[in-house]
Every structure is written in C-alpha cells, then in structure tokens.
N, C-alpha and C positions, 0 to 999 in steps of 0.2 A: 937789130933786134927790137929797139924801141919803136921803130917805124912800123914794124909788123904788128906789134902789140897795139899801137895807136890806131892803125887801120882796122884791126879786129874790134876794138872798142867802138870806133865810129860806126862800123857796120852794124854792130849790135844795137847801138843807140838809135840808129836810123830805122832798123827793122822794128824795134820796140815802138817808136813813134808812129810808124805806119800801122802797126797792129792796133795800137790804142785808138787811132783815128778810125780805123775800120770798125772796131768794136763800138765806138761811140755812134757812128753812122747807123749801124745795124740796130742797136738799142733804140735809137731815135725813131727809125722807120717802123719798127714793131710797135713802139709806144703810140705812134700816130694812128696805126690801124686799130689798136686797142681803144684809144680815146674816141675815135669815130664810132666804133661799135657800142661802147659803153654809154655814149650820149643817147643812144636809142633804147637802152634798157639793159638791166643786169643779165637777162637771158641770152644776150648776144656776146657774152664774154668768150675770149679765145681759150681753147683747151691747151694743155701743155704740149700735146702732139702738134697742134696747129702752130703754136709759138715756135717749136723746134723747126718745123718746115719753113716758117717765115724767116727765121734766122738764117737758114741755109740759102734761101732764095735771095734775101737781101745781101748776103755775103757775095753771091754771084753778081748781083746788080752793082754792088760797090766796085768790084773788080772791073766790070765793063765800063762804068763811069770813069774810074781812075785811068784806065787805058785810053779811053776816048779823050780825056782832058790833057793827056800828054802830047797830043797832036797839036801842031801849030795851025789853029783855025781862027777864022773871024768870029765875031760875036753872033752873027746870024747863023753861021754854020754850027756853032756850039749849041745855040738854041734849038735848031732843027734836030741835031743829033741827040740832045738830051730828051727832047719830046719823043723821038723815035724809040729810045731806050725805055722811057716811061710807058709808052704804048705797048711795047713788047712785054714788059713785066706785069702790067696791070691784069691781063687775063690769068697769068700764072698765080698772082696773089689771090684773085677771086676764086680760082680752082681749089684753093686750100680751105676756103670758107664754106660753111654750110649754106643752104638756100636763104634762110632768114638773114644771116650775116651778109651774104653777097648782095641781097636786095638793099639792105641798109647802107652798105659800102657804096653801091652804085648810086643810090639816091644822094648821098653826101657828095660824091664826085660831081654829079650833075648840078647840085646846088652851088658848089665851088666854081664850076665852069661858067655858069650863068651869071655869077656875080663879078666876073672879070671883065 
C-alpha cells in the first residue's frame, strides 16, 4: 500500500513539474512577442483575444518541442529540427497578429537574423 501511495505522489509531483515548466515556457514566449511589439509603439499591443490564441499556439509548440527533444539525436539534428519547428510556427504566430503588428514582428525577426 505504501508503494502505491508513493508511486501516486511521485506521478503527481512529476506532472506538476511538467505543467509548471510548460506554463513558464508559454508565458515567456507570449512575453517575447509582446516586448517585440511594444518596442515599436503602444498601438501595437496584443489584445486579450490575441494573447489567448498565442497561449494555445505556444502550448502546442511546447508539446512538439518536448516530444522532439525526447529523441536521441545529435546536436546538428536537434538544431535542424528546432529550426524546422520554429519555421512551422512562425506563420501561425503571424496569422494571429494584425497587419501593423505582423510587419513590426517580421521587421524585428529580420533584424535578429541579420545580426547573427
């Protein structure tokens, strides 16, 4: 009986830790989008509806990344795979933004890419 209880407690703690990591990732990603847009002006702030959609999208992205990282891959394969996931989700993120936000977001991405 003790072992069953211990297993249940460990399972709960593990799922809680996973959930917390997931929430932290999602919050960080949404905040990055907000910061990029706010640097271009107050008029580009995200609406609550946009934030909700982004939270859902980043939750999906987190799951994809997490499943991908469970595979036993080399560093170059991980890099290629993460780039592929990023490229897959970028248009989805941009589709949530209005035209002005999208243009500011794309401009910021181009600036980051050229500085690398």
